[in-house]
C-alpha positions in Angstrom: 105.0 -23.7 34.7 104.0 -25.7 37.7 105.0 -25.8 41.3 107.8 -27.9 42.5 107.0 -31.5 41.7 108.1 -34.3 44.2 110.6 -35.7 41.7 112.5 -32.5 41.3 112.3 -30.9 44.7 114.3 -33.6 46.4 117.7 -34.7 45.0 121.1 -35.5 46.0 121.9 -31.9 46.6 118.8 -31.2 48.8 115.6 -29.4 48.2 117.2 -26.0 47.6 120.1 -27.3 45.5 118.8 -25.5 42.3 116.7 -22.9 44.1 112.9 -22.9 43.9 110.5 -21.4 41.4 108.9 -19.7 44.4 111.7 -17.3 44.8 110.7 -13.8 44.1 111.3 -13.0 40.4 112.7 -16.4 39.6 109.7 -17.7 37.6 109.3 -14.5 35.7 113.0 -14.3 34.9 112.9 -17.9 33.6 110.0 -17.1 31.3 111.4 -13.9 30.0 114.7 -15.6 29.4 113.4 -17.9 26.8 114.5 -17.0 23.3 111.6 -16.6 20.8 112.9 -17.2 17.3 110.0 -15.0 16.0 110.0 -12.1 18.4 113.6 -12.2 19.9 116.0 -13.1 17.1 119.0 -11.8 18.9 120.1 -12.8 22.4 119.3 -10.2 25.0 116.9 -8.3 22.8 113.5 -7.1 23.9 111.1 -7.3 21.0 107.9 -7.6 23.1 105.8 -4.6 22.3 104.3 -4.6 25.8 107.6 -4.5 27.7 107.6 -1.6 30.2 110.8 -1.3 32.3 109.3 1.5 34.4 106.5 -0.8 35.7 108.8 -3.6 36.8 109.0 -3.8 40.6 112.4 -4.0 42.3 113.6 -7.6 42.6 113.6 -8.9 46.1 116.7 -10.7 47.3 116.4 -14.4 46.9 118.3 -17.2 48.5 121.3 -18.1 46.4 121.1 -21.3 44.6 123.1 -23.1 42.1 120.1 -23.2 39.8 119.8 -19.4 39.7 123.5 -19.0 39.2 123.5 -21.6 36.4 120.5 -19.9 34.7 122.0 -16.5 35.0 125.1 -17.7 33.2 123.1 -18.1 30.0 121.6 -14.6 30.2 124.7 -12.7 29.0 126.1 -9.8 31.0 124.7 -9.4 34.4 122.6 -6.3 35.2 123.7 -4.0 37.9 122.5 -4.4 41.4 119.1 -3.0 41.9 118.4 -2.7 38.1 114.8 -3.7 37.1 114.4 -7.0 35.4 112.2 -7.7 32.4 108.5 -7.8 33.2 105.4 -8.6 31.3 103.3 -5.5 31.5 99.6 -6.4 31.2 98.5 -2.8 31.6 100.7 -1.8 28.7 99.3 -4.7 26.7 95.8 -3.4 27.4 96.7 0.2 26.7 98.4 -0.6 23.4 95.5 -2.8 22.1 92.4 -1.3 23.7 93.4 2.2 24.6 93.6 3.8 28.1 91.7 1.7 30.7 89.4 2.8 33.5 90.8 2.8 37.0 88.8 -0.3 37.7 91.2 -2.3 35.6 93.8 -2.7 38.3 95.3 -5.7 40.0 92.7 -7.6 42.0 93.3 -9.6 45.1 94.5 -13.1 44.6 92.1 -15.9 44.3 92.6 -19.1 46.1 93.9 -22.0 44.1 92.5 -25.5 44.4 95.6 -27.6 43.7 99.1 -26.9 42.9 99.8 -26.6 39.1 96.1 -25.9 38.2 94.6 -22.8 36.6 91.9 -21.2 38.6 89.9 -18.2 37.4 89.2 -15.6 39.9 85.5 -15.3 41.0 83.8 -12.2 39.8 80.3 -10.8 39.7 78.2 -12.0 36.7 77.0 -9.2 34.4 73.3 -8.8 34.0 72.0 -9.2 30.5 72.1 -5.9 28.5 74.7 -4.3 30.9 78.4 -3.9 30.3 80.5 -6.9 31.5 82.5 -6.5 34.6 86.3 -6.9 34.4 87.4 -10.4 35.3 90.5 -11.5 37.1 92.7 -13.9 35.1 95.1 -16.2 37.0 98.3 -16.6 35.1 99.8 -19.4 37.2 100.3 -21.0 40.5 103.7 -20.7 42.0 105.0 -22.3 45.2 106.8 -20.6 48.1 110.0 -21.5 49.6 110.0 -24.7 51.6 109.4 -24.5 55.3 112.0 -25.3 57.8 112.5 -28.9 58.5 112.1 -30.0 54.9 108.3 -29.8 55.0 106.7 -29.5 51.5 106.0 -26.0 50.3 102.5 -24.6 50.4 101.3 -23.5 47.0 100.0 -20.0 46.5 98.3 -18.2 43.7 99.7 -15.1 42.3 97.4 -12.8 40.4 99.2 -11.3 37.5 96.6 -9.0 36.0 92.9 -8.3 35.9 91.7 -8.3 32.3 88.4 -6.6 31.5 85.7 -8.8 30.1 85.5 -8.8 26.3 82.2 -7.0 25.4 80.1 -8.8 22.9 80.3 -6.8 19.7 77.1 -5.4 18.4 75.9 -6.8 15.1 76.9 -4.7 12.2 74.2 -4.6 9.4 76.8 -3.6 6.9 78.9 -6.7 7.7 76.0 -9.1 7.2 76.2 -11.5 4.3 73.4 -9.7 2.6 75.3 -6.3 2.7 78.8 -7.6 2.3 80.4 -6.4 -0.9 81.1 -9.1 -3.3 84.8 -9.7 -3.9 85.9 -8.8 -7.4 86.2 -11.9 -9.6 89.6 -13.3 -10.5 92.7 -13.9 -8.6 94.6 -11.9 -6.0 96.3 -9.7 -8.6 92.9 -8.6 -10.1 91.5 -7.8 -6.6 94.5 -5.7 -5.9 94.2 -3.8 -9.1 90.4 -3.3 -8.4 91.2 -2.0 -4.9 93.8 0.5 -6.3 91.4 1.8 -8.9 88.5 2.6 -6.5 89.6 6.1 -5.7 90.5 7.1 -9.2 88.3 9.2 -11.4 86.5 7.5 -14.2 87.5 8.8 -17.6 85.0 11.1 -19.3 83.1 9.4 -22.1 84.4 10.2 -25.5 81.6 11.8 -27.6 80.8 10.0 -30.8 81.7 11.9 -33.9 78.7 13.7 -35.5 77.4 12.3 -38.7 78.4 14.3 -41.7 75.7 16.6 -43.0 73.9 15.4 -46.1 74.8 17.1 -49.2 72.1 19.4 -50.6 70.0 17.8 -53.4 69.8 19.2 -56.8 66.6 20.5 -58.4 66.0 17.3 -60.3 66.5 15.1 -57.2 64.2 17.3 -55.2 61.5 16.9 -57.8 61.9 13.2 -57.8 61.7 13.1 -54.0 58.5 15.2 -54.1 56.9 12.9 -56.7 57.9 9.9 -54.7 56.3 11.4 -51.5 53.0 11.9 -53.2 50.4 9.2 -53.1 49.6 7.2 -56.2 46.2 7.5 -57.8 45.3 4.0 -56.6 46.0 5.0 -53.1 43.9 8.1 -53.4 41.0 6.2 -55.0 41.1 3.5 -52.3 41.0 6.2 -49.6 38.0 7.9 -51.3 36.1 4.7 -51.6 36.8 3.9 -48.0 35.5 7.3 -46.9 32.4 6.8 -49.0 31.7 3.4 -47.4 32.2 4.8 -43.9 29.9 7.7 -44.6 27.2 5.3 -46.0 27.6 3.1 -43.0 27.1 6.0 -40.6 24.0 7.2 -42.6 22.5 3.7 -42.6 23.0 3.5 -38.8 21.3 6.8 -38.4 18.4 5.8 -40.7 17.9 2.5 -38.7 17.9 4.5 -35.5 15.4 6.9 -36.9 13.1 4.2 -38.2 13.1 1.9 -35.2 13.2 4.5 -32.4 12.4 8.0 -33.5 9.4 7.2 -35.7 7.6 5.4 -32.9 8.2 8.3 -30.6 6.9 10.8 -33.1 3.9 8.7 -34.2 2.8 8.1 -30.6 2.9 11.9 -30.0 0.7 12.6 -33.1 -1.7 9.7 -32.4 -2.1 10.8 -28.8 -2.9 14.4 -29.9 -5.5 13.1 -32.5 -7.2 10.9 -29.9 -7.5 13.9 -27.5 -8.9 16.1 -30.3 -11.5 13.5 -31.2 -12.6 13.1 -27.6 -12.8 16.9 -27.2 -15.1 17.1 -30.3 -17.4 14.4 -28.9 -17.5 16.2 -25.6 -18.4 19.5 -27.2 -20.9 18.1 -29.7 -19.2 19.8 -32.6 -19.0 16.6 -34.7 -22.0 15.1 -36.4 -22.0 11.7 -38.2 -21.6 11.8 -41.9 -18.9 11.5 -44.5 -15.3 12.1 -43.3 -12.5 13.7 -45.3 -9.3 11.6 -46.0 -7.0 11.7 -43.0 -9.7 12.9 -40.7 -10.1 10.9 -37.4 -13.6 9.7 -36.5 -13.3 6.8 -34.1 -11.0 5.1 -31.5 -10.0 1.4 -31.5 -9.3 -0.5 -28.2 -7.6 -3.9 -28.1 -7.4 -4.6 -24.3 -5.3 -7.8 -24.7 -2.5 -5.8 -26.5 -3.0 -2.6 -24.6 -3.6 -0.7 -27.8 -5.6 2.6 -28.0 -5.3 4.2 -31.4 -7.4 6.7 -33.4 -9.1 5.6 -36.7 -8.9 8.0 -39.6 -10.4 7.9 -43.1 -8.3 6.4 -45.8 -5.1 4.3 -45.8 -2.7 7.0 -47.1 0.8 6.2 -45.8 2.0 9.7 -45.1 -1.3 11.2 -43.9 -2.7 8.3 -41.9 -0.5 5.3 -41.3 2.9 6.9 -40.8 1.3 9.2 -38.2 0.5 6.2 -35.9 -3.2 6.0 -36.8 -5.3 3.2 -38.1 -6.7 3.7 -41.7 -10.2 2.8 -42.8 -10.7 1.4 -46.3 -13.2 3.9 -47.5 -12.2 5.0 -51.0 -12.8 3.6 -54.5 -12.9 -0.1 -55.0 -11.6 -0.6 -51.5 -14.5 1.2 -49.8 -15.9 -0.9 -46.9 -18.8 -0.4 -44.4 -18.8 1.7 -41.3 -19.3 0.2 -37.8 -22.8 1.8 -37.6 -24.0 0.1 -40.8 -26.4 -2.8 -40.2 -24.5 -5.0 -42.5 -21.1 -5.1 -44.0 -17.3 -5.6 -43.3 -15.6 -2.8 -41.4 -12.0 -3.1 -42.7 -8.9 -1.2 -41.5 -5.1 -1.3 -41.9 -2.2 -0.3 -39.6 1.7 -0.6 -39.3 3.1 -3.7 -37.7 6.6 -2.1 -37.3 7.7 1.5 -36.9 5.5 4.6 -36.9 3.7 3.7 -33.8 3.2 0.0 -34.9 -0.4 -0.4 -33.5 -0.9 -3.8 -35.1 2.5 -5.3 -34.2 1.2 -8.1 -32.0 -2.3 -8.8 -33.6 -1.0 -12.3 -34.5 -1.2 -13.1 -30.8 -4.9 -12.6 -30.6 -7.0 -15.7 -29.9 -10.6 -16.5 -30.8 -13.0 -14.7 -28.4 -10.6 -11.8 -27.6 -12.6 -8.5 -27.6 -11.9 -5.6 -30.0 -13.9 -2.4 -29.3 -14.5 0.4 -31.7 -15.6 3.7 -30.0 -17.5 6.3 -31.9 -19.3 9.6 -31.0 -22.6 7.7 -30.4 -21.8 4.1 -29.4 -19.3 1.4 -28.5 -19.1 -1.5 -31.0 -17.6 -4.7 -29.6 -16.2 -7.5 -31.8 -14.8 -10.9 -30.9 -11.8 -12.3 -32.7 -13.0 -15.2 -34.9 -10.2 -16.3 -37.3 -6.7 -15.4 -38.6 -4.9 -15.7 -41.9 -1.2 -15.7 -41.2 -0.1 -14.8 -44.8 -1.6 -13.7 -48.1 -0.7 -11.6 -51.1 -1.0 -7.8 -50.9 -3.2 -7.9 -53.9 -5.8 -10.2 -52.3 -8.7 -7.8 -51.7 -11.2 -10.6 -51.2 -10.3 -10.6 -47.5 -12.1 -7.2 -47.1 -15.3 -8.1 -49.1 -18.7 -7.9 -47.3 -18.4 -11.7 -46.7 -14.6 -12.0 -46.5 -13.1 -15.0 -48.2 -11.2 -17.4 -45.9 -12.8 -16.0 -42.7 -15.2 -18.8 -42.3 -18.2 -16.6 -42.5 -20.9 -17.8 -44.9 -23.7 -15.2 -44.7 -23.9 -11.5 -44.5 -23.3 -9.9 -41.1 -21.4 -7.2 -39.3 -17.8 -8.1 -39.5 -14.4 -6.5 -38.7 -11.1 -7.1 -40.7 -7.6 -6.0 -39.5 -4.8 -6.1 -42.1 -1.0 -5.5 -41.6 2.3 -6.4 -43.2 4.2 -9.7 -42.5 6.9 -10.9 -41.8 8.0 -8.2 -39.4 10.1 -5.3 -40.8 9.0 -6.2 -44.3 5.9 -5.6 -46.5 6.1 -8.8 -48.6 2.8 -10.3 -47.4 -0.3 -9.4 -45.4 -1.5 -10.8 -42.1 -5.3 -10.9 -41.7 -7.4 -11.0 -38.6 -11.3 -11.3 -38.6 -13.8 -10.5 -36.0 -17.6 -10.5 -35.6 -19.7 -7.9 -33.8 -21.3 -9.2 -30.6 -22.4 -6.0 -28.9 -23.5 -2.4 -29.8 -23.7 -0.1 -26.7 -24.8 3.6 -26.8 -22.4 5.9 -25.0 -25.2 7.0 -22.7 -25.1 3.4 -21.3 -21.5 3.6 -20.3 -18.4 1.6 -21.4 -18.8 -2.0 -22.3 -17.5 -4.8 -20.0 -14.4 -5.3 -22.2 -13.2 -1.8 -21.3 -14.3 -1.7 -17.7 -12.5 -4.8 -16.7 
């Protein structure tokens, strides 16, 4: 498919002995005359799907040549004069494969060729990015014209066969991506075919499983046996009862502990506060005169500034009437009778709870020698200084409240103070003793002592 080469143009018969490829229709006839074993199995057949006889232009008369005559001898019967020759129809090719084309897809003017026998694409405007591509002109071949007079070499010319539209870049299809591509069925080609054939078929409905046969009714004896088996054994019933008892006792113990450690203090503080206010009101009104007090009757107020304790002092050490109500009890009955603060000589001894029920003496073990303890009465303030402490002794040891207490370090009569409480905490196994000695007696008319003012 090249122009006339020097080796073939000149020969013993002259430059036009076999004709030239530049003759009108000669090149096309030579190409179409080639027998294709795949598309043209029979001589003279037209199996090309793009052949259109109505688009073939009329053949122009060409100079006779022995080459043309020899070529035509192999083409079978000659066609009538003026009949159209075979023609490759590019428009039909485009129409069959791409559908009807726009009017712009027409034959464009020829593009100059650089050299004979070379392929040269036709220049065309470049498409801007994002815009549809412009149709391009494709040069099929370069053919030469007939030789000029005088044996001069033929001038090559370019013949534009068709203008093929540019192939648009296909848009990416998300469904065709590797992530979305359906996986081929496993197995060989036969299995894939069977899978493809069965895609459109309906799936068979699931076969319901047969229902289990109904159980036969039990007899009366069997029903009684089943009822007895369903009942709990006596051991199970007893264990449940024991468990419920333990749970109930645990709940009751928890409630009792809460009552003892929390509620009794709240209730005792309320009672002790009311008794303190009542005693102070009596002193203010002058209704109370010094004398003998009834058991459970309040007559004085004790102040321990270091422990921030202010509690009423009542006659007696009765647990329910005095101690459990948050008050401090005075040993004033029977063999345990002790002196009063106003006495010129003796040991003023009192008792109080260390835990629960107001716990006024809970931290008396933290007192140090010299710490003041003030007893307030209707007529005067009596100030004592802490002198000594006995961490633990038996509850039956009453010598600690004698006029000259044993173990206190006092050796001669005087005006003393003794505080007693239970120890260790939350028990009543032993007694904790604290002693003090009076250092000041101040009438109420003179005002509060320095220990209460500071």
